[in-house]
C-alpha positions in Angstrom: 112.2 85.0 114.2 115.3 85.7 111.9 115.9 87.0 108.7 118.1 87.9 106.3 117.9 91.1 104.1 120.4 93.5 102.5 120.5 96.6 105.0 122.0 100.3 104.1 124.5 101.4 106.5 125.4 105.1 104.5 126.3 105.9 101.2 127.5 102.7 98.7 127.5 100.9 102.4 125.1 97.7 101.8 124.7 94.5 103.8 123.6 91.5 103.5 123.0 90.2 106.9 121.2 87.7 108.7 118.9 89.5 112.1 116.2 88.8 114.7 113.4 90.6 113.9 111.2 91.6 117.2 108.0 90.2 118.4 105.2 91.1 116.1 102.9 93.6 117.9 98.6 93.8 117.5 98.9 96.3 114.7 101.6 94.7 112.7 101.9 91.6 110.0 104.9 89.2 109.2 105.4 88.3 106.3 107.9 86.2 103.5 109.4 88.2 100.8 109.4 86.3 97.7 110.5 88.7 94.9 112.1 92.2 94.1 112.2 94.2 91.2 114.9 97.1 92.0 114.5 100.4 90.7 116.9 103.2 90.1 115.5 104.7 92.4 117.3 102.6 95.0 120.4 103.3 93.6 119.7 107.0 94.5 118.9 106.0 98.0 122.8 103.8 98.1 123.8 106.8 96.2 123.2 109.5 99.0 122.7 107.2 102.4 121.2 109.8 104.7 121.1 113.0 102.7 117.8 111.5 101.2 115.1 112.9 101.8 113.6 109.9 102.8 116.1 107.8 104.6 116.7 108.7 108.7 119.9 110.7 109.6 120.7 107.5 112.1 121.1 104.8 109.0 124.4 104.2 110.6 122.9 102.5 114.2 119.7 101.8 112.5 120.2 100.6 109.2 117.0 100.7 106.6 116.1 97.2 104.7 116.1 98.4 100.9 113.9 97.7 98.5 110.3 99.0 97.5 109.2 96.6 94.5 108.0 93.4 96.3 106.2 90.6 96.5 105.7 87.5 98.6 102.8 85.7 101.3 101.6 86.5 104.6 102.4 84.5 107.7 101.0 86.0 110.9 98.6 89.3 111.1 98.5 90.7 113.7 95.2 90.8 116.0 94.0 94.3 114.6 94.3 93.3 111.3 92.5 90.0 111.4 89.5 89.8 109.6 91.1 91.6 106.7 94.3 90.2 105.7 95.0 86.0 106.2 97.9 84.4 106.4 98.7 82.5 103.2 97.4 86.0 100.5 100.0 87.1 98.5 100.6 91.2 98.2 102.2 94.1 97.1 103.0 97.6 99.0 102.6 101.0 97.5 105.3 102.7 98.7 103.8 106.1 98.8 102.5 105.5 102.4 102.2 109.6 102.6 101.0 109.0 106.5 100.6 111.8 108.2 102.6 114.0 105.5 105.8 112.0 106.4 107.8 110.8 103.6 108.3 107.3 105.3 108.1 104.9 102.8 109.3 100.8 102.5 112.3 100.3 101.0 113.7 104.2 102.6 112.9 103.9 105.9 112.0 100.8 108.3 114.9 98.6 109.6 112.5 96.0 109.1 110.5 96.4 106.2 111.9 96.6 102.8 111.9 94.6 99.7 115.4 92.6 99.9 114.6 90.8 102.7 113.7 87.0 103.3 111.2 88.3 106.1 109.8 91.6 107.1 107.4 93.2 109.8 104.6 95.4 108.2 103.8 98.2 110.3 100.5 99.5 111.5 100.2 102.8 109.2 101.1 100.5 105.7 97.2 99.6 106.1 95.9 102.4 107.4 96.6 103.9 104.4 95.4 100.9 102.3 98.7 100.5 100.8 98.9 96.4 101.7 97.3 95.1 98.5 96.1 92.1 97.8 97.1 89.9 94.7 95.1 87.0 93.1 97.4 86.5 90.4 99.9 83.4 89.8 103.7 83.8 91.1 105.2 86.2 92.6 106.9 88.9 89.7 104.1 90.5 88.7 103.2 91.8 91.8 106.5 92.9 92.2 106.4 94.8 89.0 102.6 96.3 89.7 104.5 99.1 91.3 106.2 100.0 88.0 103.5 99.6 85.9 101.2 101.3 88.1 103.3 104.5 87.1 102.2 104.0 83.6 99.0 103.5 84.9 98.8 106.8 86.3 100.6 108.8 83.5 97.3 107.4 81.3 95.3 108.5 83.9 96.8 112.0 84.7 96.7 113.0 80.7 93.8 115.1 79.6 92.4 116.5 76.9 90.3 119.9 76.7 86.8 119.7 75.0 86.6 123.1 72.5 84.0 125.7 73.6 84.0 124.7 77.6 86.2 124.4 80.3 85.6 120.7 80.5 89.4 118.1 80.8 88.6 114.4 80.0 90.9 113.1 82.0 93.0 109.6 80.3 94.6 109.1 77.4 91.7 109.5 74.0 89.7 106.8 73.5 90.2 106.0 69.3 92.4 108.3 69.2 96.1 108.5 68.1 99.2 108.4 70.3 103.2 108.1 69.6 105.8 106.4 72.0 109.0 108.0 71.5 112.0 106.7 72.8 109.6 103.7 74.1 111.2 100.6 73.1 112.8 100.0 76.0 111.0 98.3 79.5 108.6 101.2 80.5 108.1 101.5 77.1 106.6 98.2 76.3 104.8 98.7 79.3 103.2 101.8 78.2 102.8 99.7 74.3 101.1 97.2 76.0 98.4 98.8 78.9 97.7 100.9 75.8 96.6 98.0 73.4 94.5 96.6 76.4 93.2 100.2 77.9 89.4 101.0 77.9 90.4 104.1 75.6 93.2 102.7 73.5 93.8 104.8 70.9 93.5 103.5 67.2 96.8 104.3 65.9 99.8 103.7 68.3 103.2 104.2 67.2 106.1 102.8 69.0 109.2 104.6 67.9 113.3 104.6 68.7 116.6 104.4 67.5 117.7 101.2 68.5 116.7 98.6 65.7 117.4 95.3 67.8 114.8 96.9 70.6 112.0 97.4 68.4 112.6 94.2 66.2 112.3 92.3 69.6 109.6 94.5 70.6 107.6 93.2 67.1 108.4 89.9 68.4 106.8 90.2 71.7 103.9 92.7 70.2 103.1 91.8 66.7 101.4 94.2 64.4 99.0 91.5 63.7 98.2 90.7 67.2 97.3 94.4 68.1 95.2 94.8 65.5 92.9 92.2 67.2 92.4 94.3 69.4 91.4 96.9 67.3 94.7 99.1 67.4 97.1 99.5 64.7 100.5 99.3 65.4 103.4 100.9 63.6 107.1 99.9 64.5 109.5 103.0 63.6 113.3 104.0 63.7 113.5 107.1 63.5 117.0 107.2 62.6 116.3 105.6 58.8 113.5 108.4 58.3 114.6 112.1 57.3 112.1 114.1 58.3 110.6 112.1 61.0 107.9 114.9 62.1 106.8 115.0 58.5 106.7 111.2 58.7 104.9 110.8 61.6 102.3 112.9 60.7 101.2 111.3 57.5 99.9 108.1 59.3 97.5 110.8 61.0 96.5 112.2 57.8 98.3 115.0 59.0 96.1 116.2 61.7 98.9 115.1 64.4 98.3 112.7 67.7 96.1 113.3 70.7 98.3 111.8 73.1 101.8 111.8 72.9 104.6 109.9 75.7 108.2 110.7 76.0 110.1 108.7 77.8 113.2 109.6 77.7 114.9 113.0 79.4 116.1 114.7 75.5 115.5 117.8 74.1 115.0 117.0 70.4 112.8 114.7 71.8 110.4 116.4 73.4 110.4 119.3 71.3 109.0 116.8 68.6 106.9 115.2 70.4 105.5 119.1 71.0 105.1 119.2 67.3 103.2 116.3 66.2 100.6 117.1 68.5 96.9 118.1 67.3 94.9 120.4 68.6 94.0 119.8 72.2 96.4 117.4 72.0 98.9 115.7 75.2 102.0 115.8 75.7 103.1 113.1 79.1 106.6 113.7 79.8 107.0 110.3 81.3 111.0 110.4 81.8 112.8 111.5 84.7 116.1 113.3 83.9 118.6 113.6 86.1 119.6 117.0 85.9 117.5 119.9 87.6 117.6 122.8 84.5 116.4 120.3 82.1 114.2 122.4 79.3 113.0 122.4 76.0 111.4 124.8 74.1 107.2 124.3 73.7 105.0 126.1 70.9 103.3 128.7 72.8 100.6 129.9 69.9 100.1 126.0 70.2 99.3 126.2 73.8 97.4 129.2 72.7 95.5 128.7 69.9 95.4 124.8 69.2 95.1 124.3 73.5 97.7 122.2 73.5 99.5 120.8 77.0 101.4 119.4 79.2 101.4 116.8 81.9 103.4 114.7 83.7 103.5 112.6 86.3 106.3 111.1 89.1 104.8 107.0 89.9 101.5 106.0 90.2 99.3 106.1 93.2 97.4 103.9 95.2 94.3 103.1 92.9 96.8 102.8 90.2 98.4 100.3 91.3 95.2 98.7 92.3 94.5 98.5 88.4 97.8 97.5 87.8 97.5 94.5 89.9 94.2 93.3 88.4 95.5 94.2 85.0 98.5 91.5 85.6 95.9 89.0 87.5 93.5 88.7 84.7 97.0 88.8 82.5 95.7 91.5 80.5 99.4 92.8 80.4 102.8 91.5 80.2 104.7 92.6 82.8 107.5 90.5 81.8 108.8 92.6 79.0 110.1 94.9 81.5 112.7 92.1 83.2 115.8 91.2 82.1 118.0 89.9 84.7 117.5 87.7 87.3 119.5 87.5 90.7 119.5 85.4 94.4 119.9 87.9 97.0 123.6 87.8 97.2 123.3 90.0 93.9 122.0 93.1 95.8 124.3 95.1 97.0 126.3 95.3 93.6 123.2 95.7 91.1 122.5 98.7 92.8 125.4 100.1 93.6 126.4 99.7 89.7 122.8 99.8 88.4 123.1 102.8 86.1 126.0 100.9 83.9 123.9 97.5 83.6 122.2 97.7 80.4 118.8 96.5 80.2 115.7 96.5 81.7 113.9 95.3 84.9 116.4 93.3 87.3 114.6 90.8 89.3 115.9 89.5 92.5 114.2 86.5 94.5 115.7 87.0 98.2 115.6 83.2 99.1 118.1 81.8 96.4 121.6 82.6 96.2 122.3 83.5 92.3 124.9 86.0 90.3 122.8 88.9 88.3 122.1 87.5 85.2 121.0 88.6 81.8 118.4 86.2 80.2 119.6 86.6 77.2 122.7 85.0 79.0 120.8 82.2 79.8 122.1 80.2 76.0 125.6 81.4 76.5 125.6 79.7 80.2 123.8 76.5 79.9 127.0 74.5 79.6 128.6 75.8 82.7 125.2 75.2 84.7 122.4 72.9 84.5 119.8 75.4 85.6 120.3 78.1 82.8 120.0 75.3 79.9 116.7 75.1 81.1 115.8 78.0 81.8 116.5 79.2 78.5 114.6 77.0 76.8 111.9 78.3 79.1 112.4 81.2 77.8 113.2 80.1 74.7 109.4 78.8 74.1 107.9 82.0 76.1 109.8 84.6 73.6 112.7 85.0 75.5 110.7 86.6 78.2 110.5 86.0 81.8 107.5 83.5 82.9 105.3 81.8 85.4 106.7 79.0 84.8 110.8 80.2 84.7 110.1 81.8 88.5 108.8 78.0 90.0 111.5 76.5 88.1 114.2 78.3 89.4 112.4 78.8 92.8 112.6 74.9 92.7 115.8 74.3 91.4 117.7 77.1 92.9 120.2 77.3 95.8 118.5 78.4 98.7 120.9 81.9 100.9 
């Protein structure tokens, strides 16, 4: 069977090509990809090429298919996995295989498996590691976002609180506690806000802090405080640029007691230090942001570490169980993964998007791998509707959904966009 895919040959050498897939082995699965979300990790792989830890040294002769946040349908199941997986099943993949200690992962290491493709062959180790995950929800884009959503779930699960007078650690964010999300009006911060409101361990107070008034207003339109109140959560949005003493202002919301959980979504020294300064005793500071600078540091109050048992946690991605939780939340429509998406494109937009990703503003760039479409910001649909009837209808669909991507928009796009 022939497939179209974007393959990595070397540093910044990405090529969209059509080629033949090898015959399916009895321990493999043939799948059709529908959507793939582009991650900054894809840019790093393209930037480093064969120097990347997960990318094979021989990609100039044996290129890999790039992309690891994908969803689609199973087409054919090899004999070994028949009875566990079935043609027509929708799926997502946990890319952190850790198979026999190997760093090999979908989107970095495989010639015939990656997200930016029409058809792929899923090798035996993915199923052996229980990393081929069924998705029972509607549409495809939610499953593509299960990997970034699992990072949020994983961070919530990794946070912990100590118990006064004992060495018992209680895992997870504190139920009924005070939570602050710093620099969180971006896509991952909004995903965390969504998860917090619908978590089993939801806080009573949830403060969202950012410096971008436009993003804060948009976040408030998606997650109004009144709707959060119906879930038992007092939700507060704060623009820190408008506050003289932001630490004192934040502490006022807690009656001066401080926050049980603080998440930092930007690698900014002052943010980390402020997060540490507003912790209550036994509070957890979770550094969610991934800094590019390996020497990134910030000052921490070790007096409080010693006497008040404040502490720091951090994660880099979610595991398979976190991803199952994310898929379940999305399948039940308890969270809105669409808040992460700001751009839509086709497979022909993949190479340029990955290479230029740091310069493209906004959140997640969602690719539909079987269509031809320039990368387009959802907020630009309105201005493009007179030039292209496709965008006219997509504008009306997204406008009626608070400006968010949706299942209706996905179905319309797949039915009407030019096939590649």
